[in-house]
C-alpha positions, 0 to 999 in steps of 0.5 A, a space after each residue: 787347705 788351712 781351715 783353723 788357726 791355733 796360737 800358743 798363748 805364749 806367743 800371742 803378742 809376738 810381732 811375727 804372730 800378729 803379722 801372720 794373723 793379718 795375712 792369713 785372715 782366719 779366726 784364731 784360738 789361743 792354746 794354753 796347753 798344747 796337749 789338748 790340741 795334740 789329743 784332738 788331732 790324734 783322735 781324728 779318723 785321719 790325723 794326718 789330714 786333720 794336721 794338714 788343715 790346722 796351723 799352730 803358731 808357736 815357739 821353737 823351743 828346741 833350736 833352729 839349727 839341726 844336723 841332718 838325721 842321717 845314719 852311720 850305716 850310709 854315707 851322709 852329706 853333713 847338711 844342716 837343717 833350719 827348722 823353721 816349721 814342721 809338716 806340709 800342706 801338700 800330700 805325698 803318699 811317700 812322705 816320711 813326715 806322716 809318721 815322723 811327727 807325733 802328732 802330725 801338725 802343721 806348725 810355724 815358729 815365730 821366734 825369729 829373733 832366736 833364729 837370727 841369734 843362732 845364725 849369727 853364732 854359726 856365721 861367726 865360726 867361719 865354718 862352711 855350711 849348707 843349710 836348708 829349710 826343706 827337710 821338715 816342711 816345704 820351703 815355700 808354702 809359707 810365702 803368702 803369710 810371712 817374710 821369712 824367706 826374704 829375711 833369710 835371703 838377705 841374711 845369707 847374702 851378707 856372708 861368704 861361707 854358707 849357702 841357703 837351700 830352699 827346697 820345694 814342690 811349689 811354684 811360689 817364687 814371685 817374692 824372690 824376684 828382685 831380692 839381692 841374694 848375691 848367689 848365696 841362696 839356692 832354689 831347688 826342686 824335687 823332681 820325679 816322673 809325671 807318673 809318680 807325680 800324678 799318682 803319689 804327689 797330691 797338691 803339688 806343681 806339675 813337672 812343667 810348672 816346676 821346671 818353668 819356675 826354676 827357669 825363672 829363678 835362673 833368669 833372676 841369677 839364683 843358682 839351682 839344685 834338683 833332687 831326684 828323690 825318691 825315685 820309684 821303680 815301676 814298669 817303664 820308669 827308666 824311659 820316664 826318668 830319662 825324659 825328665 832328665 832331658 826336659 831338665 837340661 832343655 830348660 836349665 843351664 848345667 853350669 848354674 846347677 850346684 848339685 843334683 841328688 839321687 835316691 830311691 824310695 825308702 821308708 820305715 816299716 811303720 809308714 807302709 800302714 799309713 800309706 795303705 790307709 791314706 792312699 789305698 790305690 797306691 802300690 808304691 810300698 809293694 815293690 821288691 824291698 829288703 830291710 836296709 842296715 838302717 832298718 828302712 825298707 829299700 829296693 833290692 840293691 841290684 835294682 837300685 844300682 841298675 837304675 842309678 847307673 843309668 840315671 848318672 849316665 843320662 845326667 853326665 851325658 847332658 852335663 858332665 861337670 855337674 856334681 851328682 851325689 847319693 842321699 844315704 847310700 853305701 860305698 858299693 853303690 857309689 863304686 858300681 855306679 860312679 866308679 868312685 867312693 868319697 872319703 868316708 868322713 866328710 867326703 860328700 860334704 867336701 864335694 858339695 862345698 867345692 861345688 858351692 864355691 864354684 857355682 855360688 862364689 863361696 869363699 873356700 876354707 
């Protein structure tokens, strides 16, 4: 996918830049003023597509550790983002990153010395943490060109209070074999039905390939997680999601799963025009939506509750002890589908921390 490489002049001589360039084997162009690059991307007929074909090596000037951008209106799990890169080479119709970044530009941050300093400071606090690199990019699309994952796995293995989650739709796991992770790194996959994968997830691995990769990581003693998000409501979706749950537990030991998250498709209104322009055959944005408390378009709540209740039932039938949680839902949804509501302040976080203690061997608070 990547056709052109740009390098921020400020990091042209950085060791990570040189290492990256040797592996990607593309001619590079130095950039003194990134605004010129941004304008060129935005001038394209499809800025998102151009942004996926351009890689910009630069410095993260805003900090690597960030809180998850949840909203006060819905319950959040207090996840921490490791912002190591931005954007993605895959192309999912529903991806919020298409309208989140301006311009939409594939960036990799090379100043890993600053990342190391931030992790050191965080680990010294003794705070329990769930950190992940898969919020603003896919965690494993960078494996061909960088040793970042190997560094992160080793860094987290030397402490006892936090876990690293690597979230992906790829099968780029070969370099994970043999690493001394000490179960402090969780490999996680976004899962969906084959119908959704085929129609809405360009250039991603198939369901069978993702589950096969997860099974390999399980053999290498990595704990696992899975994310059914975004679930899409369409005729026949219930039977399809039930089959995916069955396939998951045919391949994966439930006692090795740290958590499973569930969430239905939701989007800011501005994303609808992006989807219709870039994916004209997609109908994903034309369901029964209403405006949520966070101003995102969400499926009508009774539809969400009905699908969630069934999904939780299927998971519980196969794996009664696995931790299941919702990404950005309210108290009513929790109560009507799980017969419980986590405490409003930090309740979901405690659920997930306890699961990481149990499955990953973290030291409790």
